[in-house]
C-alpha positions, 0 to 999 in steps of 0.5 A: 522488507525493506530491500524489497521496498527499495527495489520497488522504488526503484522500478517506479522510478524507471517505469514513467521512463519506459512509456513508449518503450518496445516489449524488448526493453519492459521485459529487460525491466521486469528481468532486473526487477526480478534479479533484484527481488528474488520475485515475479515482476510485471510492468506494463509500460503503457499503464505505468502499473507494476506488479511483484509477487514474492515468496518468502522462506516459509512459503508464503507470498507477499503481493505488490501492486503500484500505478494504474489499475491497482486493486484492493487485494480480495483477501483485505479485511472486509471490516476495515473500509476503504476510504470513499471517493479516494483513489487507490494509488498502491496496494501491499498484500503480505502473507509472510509471517503474519498476514498483513495489508497496506493501501495507499490512497489519495483523497481531495478531503482534509486530513481531519475528515479522514481521521473522523472517518476511521474513528466512526467506521471501524466498529469494534475498533478503539483508539490506542494511540494518535500522534499529530504533527503539523501536516502528517496524523498517525492514528492507531486502533485495535480489536481483539484480533486485528490493528489498523493504522491509518497515516494522513498526510497533507500533500506539500505539492496540492490540496489532496491528503495521502492515506497509508491504511495498514491492517494486520492481525493482532499479535497474541499477547 
């Protein structure tokens, strides 16, 4: 998964440079990313949208969406709320191994408001741990069947808060 993340980051670095490129150049970038990841890649140079699908050895699929028009995966857990008013920046749906999801969001609300929201709105979840730093706090909560992690970080470039929301099935003990 780490290798795939590096390739995705590379594609993201290329995508802004693709603005105004021809379809031939767009397709060449997609083919290069597909060769590197072994997955199916679709780049829309007009919007900066990147979508990637990759099947694992178990035949299950991982899907990644980045950029404008990114959507919450249809199978994202309904009992895990998306922070209200936040802009969705990226989504990852992992079917390989244990099902899991990761959303990257941005909001103008402070870190403390984000954490308070999740503590109040994850019904049936208990706080397992909270690790705070100067500008970043990680909150881990779990229920009988799921684990949710909320990482909220104050942006150094503006007044926004970046949220990484991860939800996965809880592993049997």
